[in-house]
C-alpha positions in Angstrom: 59.6 98.5 142.2 58.5 100.0 139.6 56.0 100.0 137.3 53.4 102.6 135.3 54.2 104.6 132.2 58.2 105.5 132.3 59.6 108.5 130.1 62.7 108.2 128.3 63.0 111.5 128.5 65.2 114.0 125.4 67.5 115.5 125.8 66.9 119.6 124.7 70.0 121.7 123.7 70.3 124.9 122.7 73.7 125.7 120.8 75.0 123.1 121.8 74.4 123.3 125.0 72.1 121.2 127.2 69.0 123.5 127.7 68.5 123.0 131.9 65.4 125.2 132.1 63.7 123.5 129.3 64.8 119.9 130.5 63.1 121.0 134.1 60.4 122.4 131.9 60.0 118.8 130.6 59.7 116.7 134.5 57.0 119.1 135.7 55.3 118.5 132.7 55.7 115.0 133.0 54.6 114.8 136.4 51.6 116.5 135.5 50.5 114.3 133.0 50.5 111.5 135.3 54.7 109.4 134.3 55.8 107.2 136.6 58.7 108.0 135.8 61.8 109.6 134.6 64.3 108.2 132.5 67.3 110.6 131.9 70.8 109.3 129.5 68.5 106.8 127.6 69.0 106.5 123.7 65.4 108.7 122.9 68.1 111.8 125.7 70.9 110.9 123.0 73.0 109.3 125.8 75.3 107.9 122.8 76.5 111.5 122.6 76.6 113.1 126.0 79.7 113.8 127.6 80.4 112.1 131.1 79.8 115.3 132.7 77.1 116.2 130.8 76.0 112.4 131.7 76.3 113.6 135.5 74.5 117.0 135.1 71.2 114.7 133.2 71.5 113.0 136.3 71.7 115.6 138.5 69.0 118.1 137.2 66.7 115.0 137.2 66.8 114.4 140.8 66.7 117.9 141.7 63.3 118.9 139.5 61.4 115.7 140.4 62.3 116.5 143.9 61.5 112.8 145.4 57.8 113.5 143.6 59.0 110.1 140.5 61.7 108.1 141.2 64.4 108.6 138.6 65.6 106.1 137.0 69.1 106.8 135.4 70.5 105.6 131.9 74.4 104.1 133.0 74.4 101.6 130.5 77.6 102.2 128.5 80.0 99.5 126.0 82.5 99.6 128.3 81.6 97.3 131.6 84.0 99.9 133.1 82.6 102.9 132.2 78.9 101.8 133.3 80.1 100.9 136.7 81.4 104.3 137.3 78.3 106.1 135.5 75.6 103.6 138.0 78.0 104.3 140.9 77.5 108.0 140.7 73.6 107.6 139.9 73.4 105.8 143.3 76.0 108.1 145.1 73.6 111.3 143.3 70.0 109.7 144.8 68.4 108.3 141.6 66.7 105.6 142.2 67.5 103.1 139.9 68.9 103.1 137.2 68.5 101.0 133.4 71.6 100.1 131.4 71.7 98.7 127.5 73.3 95.7 126.2 76.7 96.6 125.0 76.6 98.0 121.2 79.2 97.1 119.3 81.4 95.1 121.1 78.3 92.1 120.3 79.8 90.1 123.5 78.5 86.0 123.8 75.7 85.8 126.1 77.7 84.5 128.6 79.4 88.0 128.2 76.7 89.2 128.5 76.2 87.7 132.0 79.4 88.7 133.2 79.1 92.1 132.3 75.5 92.8 134.0 77.0 91.0 136.8 80.2 92.7 137.2 77.9 96.4 137.7 75.2 94.3 140.0 78.4 93.7 142.9 79.1 97.1 142.9 75.9 98.9 143.8 73.0 98.1 145.6 70.3 100.5 143.3 67.6 98.5 141.6 68.5 98.0 137.9 66.9 97.7 135.2 68.2 96.1 131.6 67.7 96.8 128.2 67.3 94.6 125.2 67.2 97.0 121.9 69.5 94.2 119.1 68.3 96.9 116.6 70.0 99.3 118.0 73.1 97.7 120.0 73.5 94.7 117.5 73.5 91.6 120.0 70.1 89.9 121.7 70.3 88.9 125.1 68.3 85.7 125.1 65.5 85.1 127.9 68.1 82.3 129.3 70.4 85.1 129.6 68.2 87.3 131.6 66.6 84.5 134.1 70.1 83.8 135.6 70.5 87.6 135.9 67.0 87.8 137.6 68.7 86.0 140.7 70.8 88.9 141.1 68.7 90.9 143.8 69.5 94.5 142.6 68.7 93.1 139.1 64.9 93.8 139.2 63.6 94.6 135.2 64.2 94.4 131.7 63.2 97.1 129.1 62.0 94.8 126.1 62.8 96.2 122.6 63.2 93.0 120.2 59.3 93.2 119.4 59.1 89.6 119.6 55.9 88.3 121.6 57.6 84.8 122.5 60.8 86.1 123.5 59.0 88.2 126.2 56.5 85.9 127.5 59.4 83.4 127.5 61.5 85.9 129.9 58.0 86.4 132.2 57.9 82.3 132.3 61.4 81.9 133.2 61.5 85.3 135.9 58.4 85.1 137.2 58.5 87.9 139.5 61.6 88.2 139.7 62.1 90.9 136.9 59.3 93.2 135.4 59.3 93.4 132.2 58.5 96.7 130.4 58.1 97.5 126.8 60.4 99.1 125.0 58.4 99.7 121.5 55.6 101.8 121.7 53.6 99.3 119.4 53.8 96.3 122.1 52.4 98.9 124.9 49.2 96.8 125.5 50.0 93.4 124.9 52.8 93.2 127.1 50.8 94.2 129.3 48.4 91.9 129.0 50.5 89.0 129.0 52.4 90.1 132.6 54.8 93.1 131.8 54.6 96.2 134.2 54.8 98.8 132.2 56.4 100.6 129.2 59.3 103.0 128.4 57.4 104.7 125.9 58.6 107.7 123.3 55.1 108.8 122.7 54.8 109.3 126.2 56.9 112.2 125.4 54.4 114.5 123.8 51.6 112.8 125.4 52.0 111.1 128.6 48.9 111.6 130.0 47.6 108.9 127.7 50.5 106.4 127.8 49.4 106.6 131.9 46.0 106.8 131.4 46.7 103.1 128.9 48.4 101.7 131.6 46.2 102.8 134.3 43.1 101.9 133.1 45.0 97.9 132.6 45.9 98.4 135.9 42.5 98.8 137.0 41.0 96.3 134.8 39.8 98.2 132.1 40.8 96.0 129.5 39.0 97.2 127.2 39.6 101.0 127.8 43.2 100.3 127.7 43.2 98.1 124.2 40.7 101.0 122.6 43.7 103.9 123.8 46.1 101.8 122.8 44.4 101.5 119.1 44.4 105.3 119.4 47.6 106.0 119.7 49.0 103.5 117.0 49.1 106.0 114.1 50.7 108.5 116.2 53.5 106.0 117.1 54.2 105.1 114.3 54.3 108.3 112.8 57.7 109.6 115.8 59.5 105.9 114.2 59.1 107.9 110.3 63.1 108.5 110.7 66.3 107.8 113.5 64.9 107.9 117.1 64.7 110.6 118.8 64.5 112.8 115.7 60.9 112.7 114.9 59.9 112.9 118.6 62.3 116.3 119.3 60.7 117.8 115.8 57.3 116.9 117.6 58.2 118.6 120.7 59.9 121.4 118.9 56.2 121.8 116.6 54.8 121.7 120.4 56.9 124.9 121.8 58.3 122.9 124.3 61.9 122.5 123.5 64.7 123.4 120.6 64.8 121.1 117.7 68.4 120.6 118.2 69.8 117.4 117.7 73.4 116.4 118.3 75.5 115.4 115.2 75.1 112.8 113.9 71.7 113.5 113.7 70.0 115.5 111.6 66.8 117.1 110.9 63.9 115.4 108.9 63.3 115.5 106.1 60.5 117.9 104.5 58.4 114.4 103.7 58.7 113.5 106.3 58.0 116.4 108.6 55.0 117.1 106.7 53.5 113.8 107.4 54.4 113.8 110.9 52.7 117.6 111.3 49.6 115.5 109.8 49.7 113.1 112.0 50.2 115.9 114.5 47.3 117.9 113.7 45.0 114.8 113.6 45.9 114.2 117.1 45.4 118.4 118.4 49.3 118.3 119.8 49.2 121.3 117.3 
């Protein structure tokens, strides 16, 4: 249902509020440069510090700006099942094409708790749902067997996998087959996930080089595996520089250096340290981004 280069888009702020004009400009930047879907209100979009009203505002802005040119997959996850259902229901009502749902963070539910969480959401909507497994941020790892159980539900169509474990990714693909599309959630696994049967990437780096990430996927899809692999390794140093500090600090800083947004982040996130900022600038200059 979804494939290609999906962008977990940052949320630009000005004086504490969402920069609507800047957000619309970013969406145009992505559509012009080959991005296949917009994913607002994810962790890269600082979802943890958005109010419910801002969450709805960003979903509305995304749908309006994309204007049916590419899909909008709204981040609607929460560590509260009831809240996730509410956000997902809103995304469906307002016209989103799908929803991305992070595993409940802090609660550390069991595998049965994870299954029941997603099952409850899936039973409340016919919106296509993508699961999101990122244990380094949530404290819980959703196992392949749980993903396989969930993939039996018709509305659960994919998973963003950010464990960094190719073994776990292969187990998911083996157990689920075509019932659940797997997307890379870590840029360093972009090409490897495609090579083992993944359907696309949800890439932080695509925030600043959407054309290159889209080209890497398109080359793979067309059977030009050497070109796809070459692009993957060309971008490796840039991938690494965007994780010098907690995401999305470096990528928002990079977009600011490119003149696309202000560098403002929501507390408790803070500006990059001077040393890491200099490293980021050198890498960006090497890629001719600044």
